[in-house]
MILO-968456 format. One record per residue (C-alpha): residue in one letter; x negated, y, z. Coordinates in steps of 0.2 Angstrom, whole numbers, plus 5000, padded with zeros to 4 digits. Example, Ala and Ser with C-alpha at 12.3 -4.5 7.8 and 13.67 -1.06 7.14 Angstrom:
BEGIN
A493849785039S493249955036
***
This chain:
BEGIN
X491151845269X490751665271X492451635281X493351715266X492551605254X492951445264X494751505266X494851535247X494151365243X495351275254X496851365246X496151325229X495951135233X497751145241X498351225224X497551085214X498050955225X499851015224X499651025205X499150845204X500650785215X501850885203X501050815188X501050635195X502950665199X503250725180X502450575173X502850445185X504350385175X503450415158X501650355158X500450415145X500150275132X499050365120X498150525117X497850585099X496650735100X497650855112X499350765109X500050635120X501250485117X502150425133X503250265138X504750375135X504250425117X503950235113X505550185123X506650295113X505950235096X506150055102X507950075108X508450145091X507550015081X508349875091X510149955090X510049995072X509549835067X510449725079X508949645086X508749525101X506949505102X505949385114X504849455127X503349405115X504149495101X504549655111X502649675115X502249655096X503649775091X503149905103X501349895098X501849925080X502950075085X501550145095X500350145080X501750225070X501950365083X500050385083X500050405063X501450535065X500350635078X498950625065X500050675050X500650825061X498850885065X498350865048X499750975042X499151105054X497451095047X498051105029X499251255034X500751155027X502351255030X503951165032X505451275037X507051235046X507951255030X506851125022X507351005036X509251045035X509251025016X508350865018X509750805030X511150865019X510350775004X510350615013X512250635015X512450694997X511550544990X512650424999X514250524995X514650555013X515350715021X514150845028X513450795045X513750615043X512050565044X511650645060X513250575068X512750405063X511050435070X511750515086X512750345090X510950265093X510450405104X509450505092X509650695096X509650835083X507950885089X507250705087X507950685070X507250855065X505550805070X505650635061X506250725045X504850855047X503550715048X504250645032X504250805023X502450845029X501850675023X502750695005X501850865004X500150785008X500450644996X500950764982X499650904986X498150794993X498250614990X498850614972X497550744966X496150654976X496450484970X497450504955X499150434952X498150294944X499450224932X499450044929X498549994913X499249854901X497749754907X498149764925X499949724921X499449574910X498249504924X499649514937X500849424926X499649294921X499149264939X500949264946X502049214931X500949114919X502549054909X502949234905X501249264896X501049204878X499249164872X498749174854X497049114848X496048964840X495148814846X493648724839X492948564846X491048534841X489948394844X488548444857X487148424844X488048544833X487948704844X487248804830X489048834825X489348904842X487949024840X488649084824X490349134833X489449214847X488449324834X489949354823X490849524823X492349534835X493449594821X493049424812X493449304827X495349314824X495449304806X495649114801X494749134783X493349224790X493149094804X493048964791X491749054782X490749074798X490848894803X491448794788X492948724798X494748784800X495148794818X496648734827X497948884830X498548914848X500249004851X500948954868X501249004885X499849024897X500648884908X500648764894X498748774891X498048614898X496248654899X495948724917X494448824912X495248904896X496748944907X495749024921X494749134909X496249174898X497149224914X495949364920X495249414903X495149594902X494849614884X495149514868X494449434857X493449324870X492649154868X492849024881X491748864880X492048704890X491548524888X492648374885X491648204884X490348234871X491248374863X491048564866X492848654867X492748824860X494248934863X494449114855X495749214864X496549344851X497949404860X498849394876X500549474879X502049464892X503649384885X504749464898X505849614895X505349794895X506449834910X505649694920X503949754914X504249934921X504849854937X503249754939X502249914934X503050024947X502849884960X500949884956X500850074956X501750074973X500449954980X498950054973X499650214981X499950124998X498250064998X497650254995X498750315008X498150185021X496350235016X496750415018X497550385035X496050275041X494850415037X495950535047X495850425062X494050415061X493950595064X495150595078X494850555096X496150425100X496350335116X497650195118X498150125135X499049955138X500849955134
***
């Protein structure tokens, strides 16, 4: 019996050793670069993506740039593995027909004959299988965006306040400011107290302002860029509501600025373009946050490229 066990152990060791040799032969030309859960990413996977990227963009990167590009591509492949695994967890079903229709839509949207997109990709070494896998990941991600990320975070439309704040910070000449300015002697601060105690509805009515202070204020109607007082300009740029009172000193005077209105002077078309850009930026942050959380839950190991 003991002899039998010895012979059996020898055979098992021999078999395991043989499997190790075979495995090493299989991955000898394709080293494992990363593991994402039970999935692996090899040097072959990365090299295929790298070759396609370089060819399609006519790149001639330096050795230093090659490393940076490959590292970025590796993280992209890791994201794809995570997305696919998440799709399985969420039981998202993408059929072959969905993938074929997506490829056909690319041809249709570019007014090209059926199959043109695949032929174009094929010349860069992308097989039909590779193309379908990439389209699958894209469709899965779109499904996650629509069914999970949008409902979780909300589409978070950009408010007029967000829009005005962005334009004020990036295009101050395209924001028109309307309001009033007072200049009080420092010893006459009781007038300032009266303004702070006044109802907001009275602050932008010139007649009511005269009744409150006894003085007629100077009107302001100019672009944000043209306002000279730096404190007034800064507060007006980021004010989320109006009216708002801003005070600053100028020699022996206290300058009081009442912001009554802040509005962009650019076209509706340009406003919509900026709004969509801000919306995309928000959604990008949400998707990055979602992916980051998924990565925390996955055992990910990255080897040297």
